[in-house]
Structures are given as C-alpha cells and as structure tokens.
C-alpha positions, 0 to 999 in steps of 0.5 A: 580478631584474635592475634596469634603469636605465631610459632609459640604455645604460649600466647601471653607472658604471665607474672612470676609468682616470686616476684622478687626474684623475676629479671628480664631476659639477657642479650645472649645468643640472641639470634640463633633460632633454630627449629624443625618445626614452626617458626617463632616469631620475632621476638627470637629466643634467648639462651643463656649459660648457667653452671649448677654443680649438679645434673642429676635429680632425685625424683620424689613424685611417685607416680611418673615412673622415674627415679632419676633425672637429668635435664642439659636445658632449663626452659623449652623452644619446642612451645608445647602450651600444656607443659607442667615443666613451666611453672620450673621457670620461675624458680630461675626468675623467669615467667611460666609462658612466653619466658619458658620457651624464648629464654633457654637456660644452657648447662654447657658442663653437663658431660662433666657433671654427669661423669662426676656423679657416675664416679660417686661410690655411693651411686648404684646405676639407677636409670637416669632420664634424660628429659624428665623436665624439659626436652633434651632434644630441643632445636638448640641441641642440633648445635650444642650437642650436650646430650650427645655429649651425655650420651658418651659418658653414660655408654663409657660407663655402660650406664642406663637411660632413659630418654623422652623426646618428641623431636626425630633429633634424636636419630643423629645419635642413632650411632650411640644409641645402636651400642647401648641398645645392643647391652640394653642400656637405653629405652627411648620414650616418644611422645606422640600427642596426635596424627593430625598436622593441625593439631600438632603445630597447635599444641606444640608448635615448634616440635617435629611435625607427625611424620617425622615423629613417626619415621623415627619411632620406626628408624628407632624400632628397626634398629632394635631401640626399645621405644615407648610411645607416650600418649601425653597428655590426653585432652578430652575433645581434643586428642583423645578421640585419636587414641586408637588410631594412634597405638594402631599407627606406632604399633605398626612401626615397631613401638614396644609400649604404650603410656598415657597421662590425661592433662592436668594444668598444675600452676600457671598453666592452667591459666596459659592454657585457657587463654591459648585455648579461647585464641585458637579453638573459641568455638570449643573451648569451654567444653574442653576445660570442662571436661578436663575439670571433670577428670580432676574433680572439678578443677584444671590443677590435680596435685592428688598422687595416684590420680593427678596423672590419669585422672577420675570419673566417667571421661578419664575411665573412658580413657583408660578403656580405650587404651587398654583396649588399644593395647591389647588390639594392637600391641598384645604381648609387646613389652618395655625392657628392663635396662641392665645396671650389671655392667656399669656395677662391674666395670666401677667395681670390677672386684665385682666380678670375682663373686 
C-alpha cells in the first residue's frame, strides 16, 4: 500500500536542476506551523528571512492578465500539487517538490520596498497584483501580517491592487479592502477548483475549505468588493465536470466574473503531479494524464504563448464552451470594474489637479 504524506501536495522531494545552487533548509522558525486546512506531516514547515532589493516585478508573459506582480513570500505552504510556481523555488536553491511547501522564504521588508517603488518618479500607477507567484494569504500571513502592511501602504497612496488568493484569511483585512473598494482601488481574484471537500483536500491540502471560500466570496461581494472567481486549473476528468456547478454557486454568492485556465504541468511539476496522481488516484491516473496531454499537443508541459493557459484540441474546446455557457446562464451582465489609478497620480503629482 502506498504511503501518503498527509497534509502535503507533493509526495516527494525532487532533484534541483541547478544542483550547484542546492542547499538544505535552515532551522529557522522550525516550530511555527499554522494552517486553516490540513495538518502537515511531522517534518514541520521552516521559514527563512530573505532581503530582496525590490518587490514589484514586471510580468513579461502576455497571457496571464497582469503587468506587475508582488509576492511577500516565496514558496507556499498551501501545497497545491499542480502549482506552476513550484519551479521558481529552484532559483533560490531549493526543490520544486516538498521544499516548495516546507521552506518558505519571507520578505519582511516588503512594505518598505513597496513604498519605495510607489515613490519612484517614473512609476505611473499600473495595477500591482499580489500573489502572481505564491499566495499572499498563506498560513504564515496570519502571524506576520506582511500583506496587511502592504495594503496599508497601497491605501495610503490610493494605489490600485489586484489580489489572487484561495484563503479566507483575506477577510481579516476587510476593513482595508472596504476602504479601497469605495475608491475603486481593489479587485479580488478568488480561486475555486472544486465544490467537493475531498477533491480540495487532495489537490490543495492546506488551503481554506470549500465552504470557507464560498463564504469569503459572499462576504467580500456583500461589502462591494469586486470578486472574480478563478477556475484555475481545470483538470480534465478530475474537476472539469464541476465547471457549471461552480459558476452557478459563486454567481449566487455575488461573484462578478469568471476566468479559467487549463492545467499545464511545466518543468518539474509534471513529475510531481504524475507521482501524486498515481499515489492518490491510481485508478484514474492514466486517463487524466492522457487527457491533459490532449490539451497540449500531446505533452504535459506546454510553453506556447496563447495556448499554454487555455490549451487546444477537442477537450480544451469542450472546457471553453462549458465556461462560456456558464457565464451566459448565470453571470449575464456582470463584469469586473477597471481599477482607478487617477487618485494615485493626483496624490503623487498634486500639480496635475491644475490641468
């Protein structure tokens, strides 16, 4: 019988392709292990302070829907097995497997770096998306409040922000979000991959539970904070049959928009996902892997611009058609607002008010 590592997505360590950079995890913050979802295995999460010189990154990819991102944390304890960001952990000298969710790099100086960026004369107030790589509301945020401190900076400067998360911890910052929404400065992109708790626990073991996510969408929406729900990723034969029920449910909770991606298993994620799938769903593994490959020109990994996010072929078209049907049936007339950067520019350059 296969032994499953409880509370983790990846089921193994994996070799770092940049081997000369690889190192073991340090024994810092060894005993802090707090989560809203599954309890982790006995090898506790470790947290390491890092001191980057910048926080805001230019996003070069033309098909991810953002121009600038910021990530207070590298690595993510949520442990989503399909996460494309796992590969980025290798550049820090760690593995994309268990290291990614067991070793979290913490940018405690993120608020100061953010304010320095907003003060730049050349900065024109483009929306900055938090969690372009890893979730800014992962469990450690409950203790450190780095994301909250960044939101205070953004509110002070009247600067637009997008937030991508799958954690109901975002409700802790409802006071700030309400102020920002009043001036059209914030949009929340909340990920929902399943309405089935069993599926959620398998795919995303340390995230908020399904009902907590739905409640968070409802509360945010009731407070006039625009919520776009991310069906990300859609995995054929695993959660693809839930597209219409998810859209119907989140629409009833007040969501204003729906977006989706088809799973792509880039880099080391392909090895991790296949290993996880054969251990957790052995009777469906071959079918799921085959159908993922059908969406990506016969491969699990897809790097083609314009195709890697949505896929192509018959299965990808079926997914796209189902999402389109769900939008038409349950979300007609709803849309996400364009965020306001005029307030930031006016605050930064008071002389603009004269024109």
